[in-house]
ZADRENMI-105595 format. One record per atom (N, C-alpha, C, O): residue in three letters; x, y, z. Coordinates in steps of 0.2 Angstrom, whole numbers, padded with zeros to 4 digits, always signed. Example, Ala and Ser with C-alpha at 12.3 -4.5 7.8 and 13.67 -1.06 7.14 Angstrom:
% ZADRENMI-105595
ALA+0066-0028+0039
ALA+0062-0022+0039
ALA+0066-0016+0039
ALA+0071-0017+0042
SER+0064-0011+0035
SER+0068-0005+0036
SER+0064+0000+0039
SER+0067+0006+0040
This chain:
% ZADRENMI-105595
MET+0276+0789+0703
MET+0281+0787+0707
MET+0284+0780+0706
MET+0290+0779+0706
VAL+0280+0775+0705
VAL+0282+0769+0704
VAL+0287+0768+0697
VAL+0292+0765+0697
ALA+0284+0772+0692
ALA+0288+0772+0686
ALA+0295+0775+0687
ALA+0300+0773+0684
LYS+0295+0781+0691
LYS+0301+0784+0692
LYS+0306+0779+0696
LYS+0312+0779+0694
GLU+0304+0776+0701
GLU+0308+0771+0705
GLU+0310+0766+0700
GLU+0316+0764+0701
MET+0306+0763+0696
MET+0308+0758+0691
MET+0314+0760+0687
MET+0318+0757+0685
GLY+0313+0767+0684
GLY+0318+0770+0680
GLY+0325+0770+0683
GLY+0330+0769+0680
ARG+0324+0772+0690
ARG+0331+0773+0694
ARG+0334+0766+0694
ARG+0340+0765+0694
LEU+0330+0761+0696
LEU+0333+0754+0697
LEU+0336+0752+0690
LEU+0342+0749+0690
ARG+0333+0753+0684
ARG+0336+0751+0678
ARG+0342+0754+0677
ARG+0347+0752+0674
SER+0342+0761+0678
SER+0348+0765+0677
SER+0354+0762+0681
SER+0360+0762+0679
ARG+0352+0760+0688
ARG+0358+0758+0692
ARG+0360+0751+0689
ARG+0366+0750+0689
ARG+0356+0747+0687
ARG+0358+0740+0684
ARG+0362+0741+0678
ARG+0367+0738+0677
VAL+0361+0746+0674
VAL+0365+0748+0668
VAL+0372+0750+0670
VAL+0377+0748+0667
ARG+0372+0755+0675
ARG+0378+0757+0677
ARG+0383+0751+0680
ARG+0389+0751+0679
ARG+0379+0747+0684
ARG+0383+0741+0687
ARG+0386+0737+0681
ARG+0391+0734+0682
ARG+0382+0735+0676
ARG+0384+0731+0671
ARG+0390+0734+0667
ARG+0395+0731+0665
GLY+0389+0741+0666
GLY+0395+0744+0663
GLY+0401+0744+0667
GLY+0407+0743+0664
TRP+0400+0745+0673
TRP+0406+0745+0678
TRP+0409+0738+0678
TRP+0415+0737+0678
ALA+0405+0733+0678
ALA+0407+0726+0678
ALA+0411+0724+0672
ALA+0416+0721+0672
ARG+0409+0727+0666
ARG+0412+0725+0660
ARG+0419+0729+0660
ARG+0424+0726+0658
LYS+0419+0735+0662
LYS+0426+0739+0662
LYS+0430+0735+0667
LYS+0436+0734+0665
SER+0428+0734+0673
SER+0432+0731+0678
SER+0435+0724+0676
SER+0440+0722+0677
GLY+0430+0720+0672
GLY+0432+0714+0669
GLY+0438+0714+0664
GLY+0442+0710+0664
PHE+0438+0719+0660
PHE+0443+0721+0655
PHE+0450+0722+0659
PHE+0455+0719+0657
TRP+0450+0726+0664
TRP+0456+0728+0667
TRP+0459+0722+0671
TRP+0465+0721+0671
VAL+0454+0718+0674
VAL+0456+0712+0678
VAL+0460+0707+0673
VAL+0465+0704+0674
GLY+0456+0706+0667
GLY+0459+0702+0662
GLY+0466+0704+0660
GLY+0470+0700+0659
LEU+0466+0711+0658
LEU+0473+0713+0656
LEU+0478+0713+0661
LEU+0484+0711+0659
LEU+0476+0714+0667
LEU+0481+0713+0673
LEU+0484+0706+0673
LEU+0490+0705+0674
MET+0479+0701+0673
MET+0481+0694+0673
MET+0485+0692+0668
MET+0490+0688+0669
ALA+0484+0695+0662
ALA+0488+0693+0656
ALA+0495+0696+0657
ALA+0500+0692+0655
LEU+0495+0702+0660
LEU+0502+0705+0661
LEU+0506+0701+0666
LEU+0512+0700+0665
VAL+0503+0699+0671
VAL+0506+0695+0676
VAL+0508+0688+0673
VAL+0514+0686+0675
VAL+0504+0685+0669
VAL+0506+0679+0666
VAL+0512+0679+0662
VAL+0517+0676+0662
ILE+0512+0684+0657
ILE+0517+0686+0653
ILE+0524+0687+0656
ILE+0529+0684+0655
LEU+0524+0692+0661
LEU+0530+0694+0665
LEU+0532+0688+0669
LEU+0538+0688+0670
GLY+0528+0684+0671
GLY+0530+0678+0675
GLY+0533+0673+0671
GLY+0538+0669+0673
LEU+0532+0673+0664
LEU+0535+0668+0660
LEU+0542+0670+0658
LEU+0546+0666+0656
ILE+0543+0676+0658
ILE+0550+0679+0655
ILE+0555+0676+0660
ILE+0560+0673+0657
PRO+0555+0676+0666
PRO+0561+0673+0670
PRO+0561+0665+0669
PRO+0567+0663+0669
VAL+0556+0662+0667
VAL+0556+0655+0666
VAL+0559+0654+0659
VAL+0564+0649+0659
ARG+0558+0657+0654
ARG+0561+0657+0648
ARG+0568+0658+0648
ARG+0572+0655+0645
LEU+0570+0663+0652
LEU+0577+0665+0653
LEU+0581+0660+0656
LEU+0587+0658+0654
ALA+0578+0657+0661
ALA+0581+0651+0665
ALA+0583+0645+0660
ALA+0588+0642+0660
ILE+0578+0644+0656
ILE+0578+0638+0651
ILE+0584+0640+0646
ILE+0588+0635+0645
SER+0584+0646+0644
SER+0589+0648+0639
SER+0596+0648+0641
SER+0600+0646+0638
PHE+0596+0650+0648
PHE+0603+0650+0651
PHE+0606+0643+0652
PHE+0611+0642+0651
TYR+0601+0639+0653
TYR+0603+0631+0654
TYR+0605+0629+0647
TYR+0610+0625+0647
LEU+0602+0630+0642
LEU+0603+0628+0635
LEU+0610+0631+0633
LEU+0614+0628+0629
ALA+0611+0638+0635
ALA+0617+0641+0632
ALA+0620+0645+0638
ALA+0619+0651+0638
PRO+0624+0642+0642
PRO+0626+0646+0648
PRO+0632+0651+0646
PRO+0633+0656+0649
VAL+0634+0650+0640
VAL+0640+0655+0637
VAL+0637+0659+0631
VAL+0633+0655+0627
PRO+0638+0665+0630
PRO+0635+0669+0624
PRO+0637+0666+0618
PRO+0643+0663+0617
GLN+0632+0666+0613
GLN+0633+0663+0606
GLN+0635+0668+0601
GLN+0637+0666+0595
ALA+0634+0674+0602
ALA+0635+0679+0597
ALA+0636+0686+0601
ALA+0635+0687+0607
ILE+0638+0691+0597
ILE+0639+0698+0599
ILE+0634+0702+0596
ILE+0633+0703+0590
PHE+0630+0706+0601
PHE+0624+0710+0598
PHE+0626+0717+0600
PHE+0626+0719+0606
VAL+0627+0722+0596
VAL+0630+0728+0597
VAL+0625+0734+0595
VAL+0622+0733+0589
LEU+0623+0739+0599
LEU+0619+0744+0597
LEU+0622+0750+0594
LEU+0627+0752+0596
ASP+0620+0752+0588
ASP+0622+0757+0584
ASP+0621+0764+0588
ASP+0617+0764+0593
GLY+0625+0769+0586
GLY+0624+0775+0589
GLY+0631+0778+0592
GLY+0631+0784+0593
ASN+0636+0774+0592
ASN+0642+0776+0594
ASN+0648+0772+0591
ASN+0647+0766+0592
VAL+0652+0775+0587
VAL+0657+0770+0584
VAL+0662+0766+0588
VAL+0664+0761+0587
GLN+0662+0769+0595
GLN+0666+0766+0600
GLN+0663+0759+0601
GLN+0667+0754+0603
ARG+0657+0758+0601
ARG+0653+0752+0603
ARG+0655+0747+0597
ARG+0657+0741+0599
VAL+0655+0749+0591
VAL+0657+0744+0586
VAL+0664+0742+0586
VAL+0666+0736+0585
ARG+0669+0747+0588
ARG+0676+0745+0589
ARG+0677+0740+0594
ARG+0681+0735+0594
PHE+0673+0741+0600
PHE+0674+0737+0605
PHE+0671+0730+0603
PHE+0675+0725+0605
ALA+0666+0729+0599
ALA+0663+0723+0597
ALA+0668+0719+0592
ALA+0669+0713+0593
ALA+0672+0723+0588
ALA+0677+0720+0584
ALA+0682+0718+0588
ALA+0685+0712+0586
LYS+0685+0721+0593
LYS+0690+0718+0597
LYS+0688+0712+0601
LYS+0692+0707+0602
LEU+0682+0712+0603
LEU+0679+0707+0607
LEU+0679+0700+0602
LEU+0680+0695+0604
TRP+0677+0702+0596
TRP+0677+0696+0591
TRP+0684+0693+0590
TRP+0684+0687+0589
GLN+0689+0697+0591
GLN+0696+0694+0590
GLN+0697+0688+0595
GLN+0701+0683+0594
SER+0694+0689+0601
SER+0694+0683+0606
SER+0689+0678+0605
SER+0690+0673+0608
HIS+0684+0679+0601
HIS+0678+0675+0600
HIS+0677+0674+0592
HIS+0671+0676+0590
PRO+0682+0672+0589
PRO+0681+0672+0581
PRO+0676+0667+0579
PRO+0674+0668+0573
HIS+0673+0663+0583
HIS+0668+0659+0581
HIS+0661+0662+0581
HIS+0656+0659+0578
MET+0660+0668+0584
MET+0654+0671+0585
MET+0652+0676+0579
MET+0657+0679+0576
ASP+0646+0676+0578
ASP+0643+0681+0573
ASP+0642+0688+0577
ASP+0642+0688+0583
ILE+0643+0693+0573
ILE+0641+0700+0576
ILE+0635+0703+0573
ILE+0634+0702+0567
TRP+0631+0705+0577
TRP+0624+0708+0575
TRP+0625+0716+0576
TRP+0626+0717+0582
VAL+0624+0720+0572
VAL+0624+0727+0573
VAL+0617+0730+0571
VAL+0614+0729+0566
SER+0614+0733+0576
SER+0607+0735+0575
SER+0606+0743+0575
SER+0608+0746+0580
GLY+0604+0745+0569
GLY+0603+0753+0568
GLY+0603+0755+0561
GLY+0606+0752+0557
VAL+0599+0760+0560
VAL+0598+0762+0553
VAL+0605+0764+0550
VAL+0608+0768+0553
GLY+0607+0762+0544
GLY+0613+0764+0541
GLY+0619+0761+0543
GLY+0625+0762+0541
SER+0619+0756+0548
SER+0625+0753+0551
SER+0628+0749+0546
SER+0634+0748+0546
ASP+0625+0747+0541
ASP+0628+0743+0536
ASP+0633+0747+0531
ASP+0638+0744+0529
THR+0632+0753+0531
THR+0636+0757+0527
THR+0641+0761+0531
THR+0647+0762+0528
ARG+0640+0762+0537
ARG+0645+0765+0542
ARG+0650+0761+0544
ARG+0656+0763+0545
TYR+0649+0755+0545
TYR+0653+0750+0549
TYR+0656+0745+0545
TYR+0660+0741+0547
SER+0654+0744+0539
SER+0656+0738+0535
SER+0664+0738+0534
SER+0667+0733+0534
LYS+0666+0744+0532
LYS+0673+0744+0531
LYS+0678+0743+0537
LYS+0683+0739+0537
MET+0675+0745+0543
MET+0679+0744+0549
MET+0679+0737+0551
MET+0684+0734+0553
LEU+0673+0734+0551
LEU+0673+0727+0552
LEU+0677+0722+0548
LEU+0680+0717+0550
ASP+0677+0724+0541
ASP+0681+0721+0536
ASP+0688+0721+0538
ASP+0692+0716+0537
GLN+0690+0727+0540
GLN+0697+0728+0541
GLN+0699+0724+0548
GLN+0705+0723+0549
ALA+0695+0723+0552
ALA+0696+0719+0558
ALA+0697+0712+0556
ALA+0698+0708+0561
GLY+0696+0710+0550
GLY+0696+0703+0548
GLY+0690+0699+0549
GLY+0691+0692+0549
ILE+0685+0702+0551
ILE+0678+0698+0552
ILE+0675+0696+0545
ILE+0674+0700+0541
PRO+0674+0689+0544
PRO+0671+0687+0538
PRO+0664+0690+0537
PRO+0660+0691+0542
GLN+0663+0692+0531
GLN+0656+0695+0529
GLN+0650+0690+0531
GLN+0645+0692+0533
SER+0652+0684+0531
SER+0647+0679+0532
SER+0645+0679+0540
SER+0640+0676+0542
GLN+0649+0682+0544
GLN+0648+0682+0551
GLN+0645+0689+0554
GLN+0645+0690+0560
ILE+0644+0694+0549
ILE+0641+0700+0551
ILE+0634+0701+0549
ILE+0633+0700+0543
PHE+0630+0703+0553
PHE+0623+0704+0552
PHE+0621+0711+0554
PHE+0622+0713+0559
TYR+0618+0714+0549
TYR+0615+0721+0550
TYR+0608+0721+0551
TYR+0604+0718+0546
ASP+0605+0724+0556
ASP+0598+0725+0556
ASP+0596+0733+0555
ASP+0598+0737+0560
VAL+0594+0735+0550
VAL+0594+0742+0548
VAL+0586+0745+0549
VAL+0585+0750+0547
CYS+0582+0741+0552
CYS+0575+0743+0554
CYS+0575+0748+0559
CYS+0571+0752+0559
ALA+0579+0747+0564
ALA+0578+0750+0571
ALA+0579+0758+0570
ALA+0584+0760+0566
THR+0575+0762+0574
THR+0576+0769+0574
THR+0577+0772+0580
THR+0578+0778+0581
ASP+0576+0768+0586
ASP+0578+0770+0592
ASP+0580+0764+0597
ASP+0580+0758+0594
THR+0580+0765+0603
THR+0583+0759+0607
THR+0578+0753+0608
THR+0580+0748+0608
VAL+0571+0755+0608
VAL+0566+0750+0609
VAL+0567+0745+0602
VAL+0567+0739+0603
THR+0566+0749+0596
THR+0566+0745+0590
THR+0573+0742+0589
THR+0574+0737+0585
ASN+0579+0744+0592
ASN+0585+0740+0592
ASN+0584+0733+0594
ASN+0588+0729+0591
PHE+0579+0732+0598
PHE+0578+0725+0600
PHE+0572+0722+0597
PHE+0572+0716+0595
THR+0566+0726+0596
THR+0561+0722+0593
THR+0561+0720+0586
THR+0559+0715+0584
CYS+0565+0724+0582
CYS+0566+0723+0575
CYS+0570+0716+0574
CYS+0568+0712+0570
PRO+0576+0715+0577
PRO+0580+0709+0576
PRO+0578+0703+0580
PRO+0581+0698+0578
VAL+0574+0703+0585
VAL+0573+0698+0589
VAL+0570+0691+0586
VAL+0573+0686+0588
GLY+0566+0692+0581
GLY+0564+0686+0577
GLY+0569+0683+0573
GLY+0570+0677+0573
LYS+0574+0687+0570
LYS+0579+0684+0566
LYS+0584+0681+0571
LYS+0587+0675+0569
LEU+0585+0683+0577
LEU+0590+0680+0582
LEU+0587+0673+0584
LEU+0591+0668+0584
ARG+0581+0673+0585
ARG+0578+0667+0587
ARG+0578+0662+0581
ARG+0579+0656+0582
ARG+0577+0664+0575
ARG+0577+0659+0569
ARG+0584+0657+0568
ARG+0585+0651+0565
ARG+0589+0660+0570
ARG+0596+0658+0570
ARG+0598+0653+0576
ARG+0603+0651+0576
GLY+0593+0652+0580
GLY+0594+0647+0586
GLY+0598+0650+0592
GLY+0601+0646+0595
LEU+0598+0657+0592
LEU+0602+0660+0598
LEU+0598+0660+0604
LEU+0592+0663+0604
HIS+0601+0658+0609
HIS+0598+0659+0616
HIS+0601+0664+0621
HIS+0599+0665+0626
HIS+0607+0666+0619
HIS+0612+0670+0623
HIS+0616+0674+0619
HIS+0620+0671+0615
VAL+0616+0681+0620
VAL+0621+0685+0617
VAL+0624+0690+0621
VAL+0622+0692+0627
TYR+0630+0692+0619
TYR+0633+0698+0623
TYR+0629+0704+0620
TYR+0628+0705+0614
LEU+0628+0709+0625
LEU+0625+0715+0623
LEU+0630+0721+0624
LEU+0632+0722+0630
VAL+0632+0724+0619
VAL+0637+0729+0619
VAL+0634+0736+0618
VAL+0631+0737+0612
THR+0635+0740+0623
THR+0632+0747+0622
THR+0636+0752+0627
THR+0640+0749+0631
SER+0635+0758+0626
SER+0639+0763+0631
SER+0637+0762+0638
SER+0631+0760+0639
ASP+0641+0764+0643
ASP+0640+0763+0650
ASP+0634+0767+0652
ASP+0629+0764+0656
TYR+0633+0773+0649
TYR+0627+0777+0651
TYR+0620+0775+0648
TYR+0615+0777+0651
HIS+0621+0770+0644
HIS+0615+0768+0640
HIS+0613+0761+0642
HIS+0608+0758+0640
MET+0617+0758+0646
MET+0616+0751+0648
MET+0610+0749+0652
MET+0606+0744+0650
VAL+0608+0753+0657
VAL+0602+0752+0661
VAL+0596+0752+0657
VAL+0592+0747+0657
ARG+0595+0757+0652
ARG+0589+0757+0648
ARG+0589+0751+0643
ARG+0584+0748+0642
SER+0595+0750+0640
SER+0596+0744+0635
SER+0594+0737+0638
SER+0591+0733+0635
ARG+0597+0736+0644
ARG+0596+0730+0647
ARG+0589+0729+0650
ARG+0586+0723+0650
SER+0586+0734+0652
SER+0579+0734+0654
SER+0574+0732+0648
SER+0570+0728+0649
ILE+0575+0735+0642
ILE+0572+0733+0636
ILE+0573+0726+0634
ILE+0568+0722+0633
ALA+0579+0724+0634
ALA+0581+0718+0632
ALA+0578+0712+0637
ALA+0576+0707+0634
THR+0577+0714+0643
THR+0574+0709+0648
THR+0567+0707+0646
THR+0565+0702+0646
ILE+0564+0713+0643
ILE+0557+0712+0641
ILE+0556+0709+0634
ILE+0553+0704+0633
VAL+0560+0712+0630
VAL+0559+0710+0623
VAL+0562+0704+0621
VAL+0559+0699+0619
PHE+0569+0703+0622
PHE+0573+0697+0621
PHE+0570+0692+0626
PHE+0570+0686+0624
GLY+0569+0694+0632
GLY+0567+0689+0637
GLY+0561+0685+0636
GLY+0560+0679+0637
SER+0556+0689+0633
SER+0550+0686+0631
SER+0551+0681+0625
SER+0546+0677+0624
ARG+0556+0681+0622
ARG+0558+0676+0616
ARG+0563+0671+0619
ARG+0566+0667+0615
GLY+0565+0671+0625
GLY+0570+0667+0628
GLY+0577+0668+0625
GLY+0581+0663+0624
ILE+0579+0674+0625
ILE+0586+0676+0624
ILE+0589+0680+0630
ILE+0586+0685+0632
VAL+0594+0677+0632
VAL+0598+0680+0638
VAL+0603+0685+0635
VAL+0606+0684+0630
VAL+0604+0690+0639
VAL+0609+0695+0637
VAL+0615+0695+0643
VAL+0613+0695+0649
THR+0621+0695+0641
THR+0626+0697+0645
THR+0629+0703+0644
THR+0632+0704+0638
PRO+0628+0708+0648
PRO+0630+0715+0646
PRO+0638+0716+0646
PRO+0641+0714+0651
LEU+0640+0720+0641
LEU+0647+0722+0641
LEU+0647+0730+0640
LEU+0645+0732+0634
THR+0649+0734+0644
THR+0648+0741+0644
THR+0655+0744+0640
THR+0660+0742+0642
VAL+0653+0749+0636
VAL+0659+0753+0633
VAL+0660+0759+0637
VAL+0655+0763+0637
PRO+0665+0761+0639
PRO+0666+0767+0643
PRO+0665+0773+0639
PRO+0667+0774+0633
SER+0662+0778+0642
SER+0660+0785+0638
SER+0664+0790+0642
SER+0666+0790+0648
ARG+0664+0796+0639
ARG+0668+0802+0642
ARG+0663+0807+0645
ARG+0660+0811+0641
GLY+0662+0806+0651
GLY+0658+0811+0654
GLY+0650+0811+0653
GLY+0647+0816+0654
MET+0648+0806+0650
MET+0640+0806+0649
MET+0637+0803+0655
MET+0638+0798+0658
PRO+0632+0807+0657
PRO+0628+0805+0663
PRO+0623+0799+0662
PRO+0621+0798+0656
PRO+0622+0795+0667
PRO+0617+0790+0666
PRO+0610+0793+0663
PRO+0608+0798+0665
GLU+0607+0789+0659
GLU+0600+0791+0657
GLU+0595+0791+0663
GLU+0596+0788+0668
SER+0591+0796+0662
SER+0586+0797+0667
SER+0581+0791+0668
SER+0580+0787+0664
ARG+0579+0790+0674
ARG+0574+0785+0676
ARG+0568+0785+0672
ARG+0565+0780+0670
SER+0566+0791+0670
SER+0559+0792+0666
SER+0560+0789+0659
SER+0555+0786+0657
ARG+0566+0790+0656
ARG+0567+0787+0650
ARG+0567+0779+0650
ARG+0565+0776+0646
VAL+0570+0777+0656
VAL+0570+0769+0657
VAL+0563+0767+0657
VAL+0561+0762+0654
LEU+0559+0770+0662
LEU+0552+0768+0663
LEU+0548+0769+0656
LEU+0544+0764+0655
ARG+0549+0774+0653
ARG+0545+0775+0646
ARG+0546+0770+0641
ARG+0542+0767+0638
ASP+0553+0768+0641
ASP+0554+0762+0636
ASP+0552+0755+0638
ASP+0551+0751+0634
CYS+0552+0754+0645
CYS+0549+0748+0648
CYS+0542+0748+0646
CYS+0539+0742+0644
PHE+0538+0753+0647
PHE+0531+0753+0645
PHE+0530+0752+0637
PHE+0526+0748+0635
ARG+0534+0755+0633
ARG+0534+0754+0626
ARG+0536+0746+0624
ARG+0532+0744+0620
SER+0540+0743+0628
SER+0542+0736+0627
SER+0536+0732+0629
SER+0534+0727+0625
LEU+0533+0734+0634
LEU+0527+0730+0636
LEU+0521+0731+0631
LEU+0517+0726+0629
LEU+0520+0737+0628
LEU+0515+0738+0623
LEU+0517+0734+0617
LEU+0512+0731+0614
TRP+0523+0733+0615
TRP+0525+0729+0610
TRP+0523+0722+0611
TRP+0521+0718+0607
LEU+0524+0719+0617
LEU+0522+0712+0619
LEU+0515+0711+0618
LEU+0513+0706+0615
PHE+0511+0716+0619
PHE+0503+0715+0619
PHE+0501+0716+0612
PHE+0496+0713+0609
THR+0504+0721+0608
THR+0501+0724+0602
THR+0505+0723+0596
THR+0503+0723+0590
GLY+0512+0722+0597
GLY+0516+0722+0591
GLY+0518+0729+0589
GLY+0522+0730+0584
TRP+0516+0734+0593
TRP+0517+0741+0591
TRP+0522+0744+0596
TRP+0521+0743+0602
THR+0527+0748+0594
THR+0532+0750+0599
THR+0531+0758+0600
THR+0533+0760+0605
GLY+0527+0761+0596
GLY+0526+0768+0597
GLY+0531+0773+0594
GLY+0531+0779+0594
ALA+0536+0769+0590
ALA+0541+0773+0587
ALA+0538+0778+0582
ALA+0541+0783+0580
SER+0533+0776+0579
SER+0530+0780+0573
SER+0527+0787+0576
SER+0525+0792+0572
LEU+0526+0788+0583
LEU+0524+0794+0586
LEU+0529+0799+0585
LEU+0528+0805+0586
ASN+0535+0798+0584
ASN+0541+0802+0583
ASN+0540+0805+0576
ASN+0542+0801+0571
PRO+0539+0811+0575
PRO+0538+0814+0568
PRO+0544+0814+0564
PRO+0544+0815+0558
ASN+0550+0814+0568
ASN+0556+0814+0564
ASN+0559+0808+0562
ASN+0564+0807+0559
LEU+0555+0802+0563
LEU+0558+0796+0561
LEU+0553+0793+0557
LEU+0547+0794+0557
PRO+0555+0788+0552
PRO+0550+0785+0548
PRO+0547+0780+0552
PRO+0549+0778+0557
ASN+0541+0777+0549
ASN+0537+0772+0553
ASN+0539+0765+0551
ASN+0538+0763+0546
TYR+0542+0762+0556
TYR+0544+0755+0555
TYR+0540+0750+0560
TYR+0542+0744+0560
ASP+0535+0753+0563
ASP+0531+0748+0567
ASP+0527+0743+0563
ASP+0524+0739+0566
């Protein structure tokens, strides 16, 4: 009887230690998440103070109207560079941007991205190395909520502010809340691990 009771006590202690380790991990993860998310508004506030006016034009590939809009915007801001994010954008839009009179030295293509999350995670380091703190974000109206949510996490974590400029679309409904939440989660995953989950799509190459 004594031996059985001692065995039960040891078993309870093991379970408690296991639970403590698990709870400690989740508490630590939650604290890290709170700290990181809390720093994003601070970094954005500092960046906005340093650059209250956008310094470049950042356009998401996926619709030729977006690039046309960005080219027209450049006509009013010829000192700005244009960044186009998307696979193959360098071959699809180079002629259009050249015809708009934009110097090649002011056009940057990021061809790593395969979806909206990687539209931001792929070029963010390059933008920071160029000393950019504030950019115009150009994308379609139905796509802006998801894009801006991702930008707040990905670009915001690196101190880059976005000023959204929407391109009108014809009859496209706003993207679903579930897609927005999914990509916010993927953006947070990238913050902690450097992995976006893009490689889980079998139809896309692995750029993570």
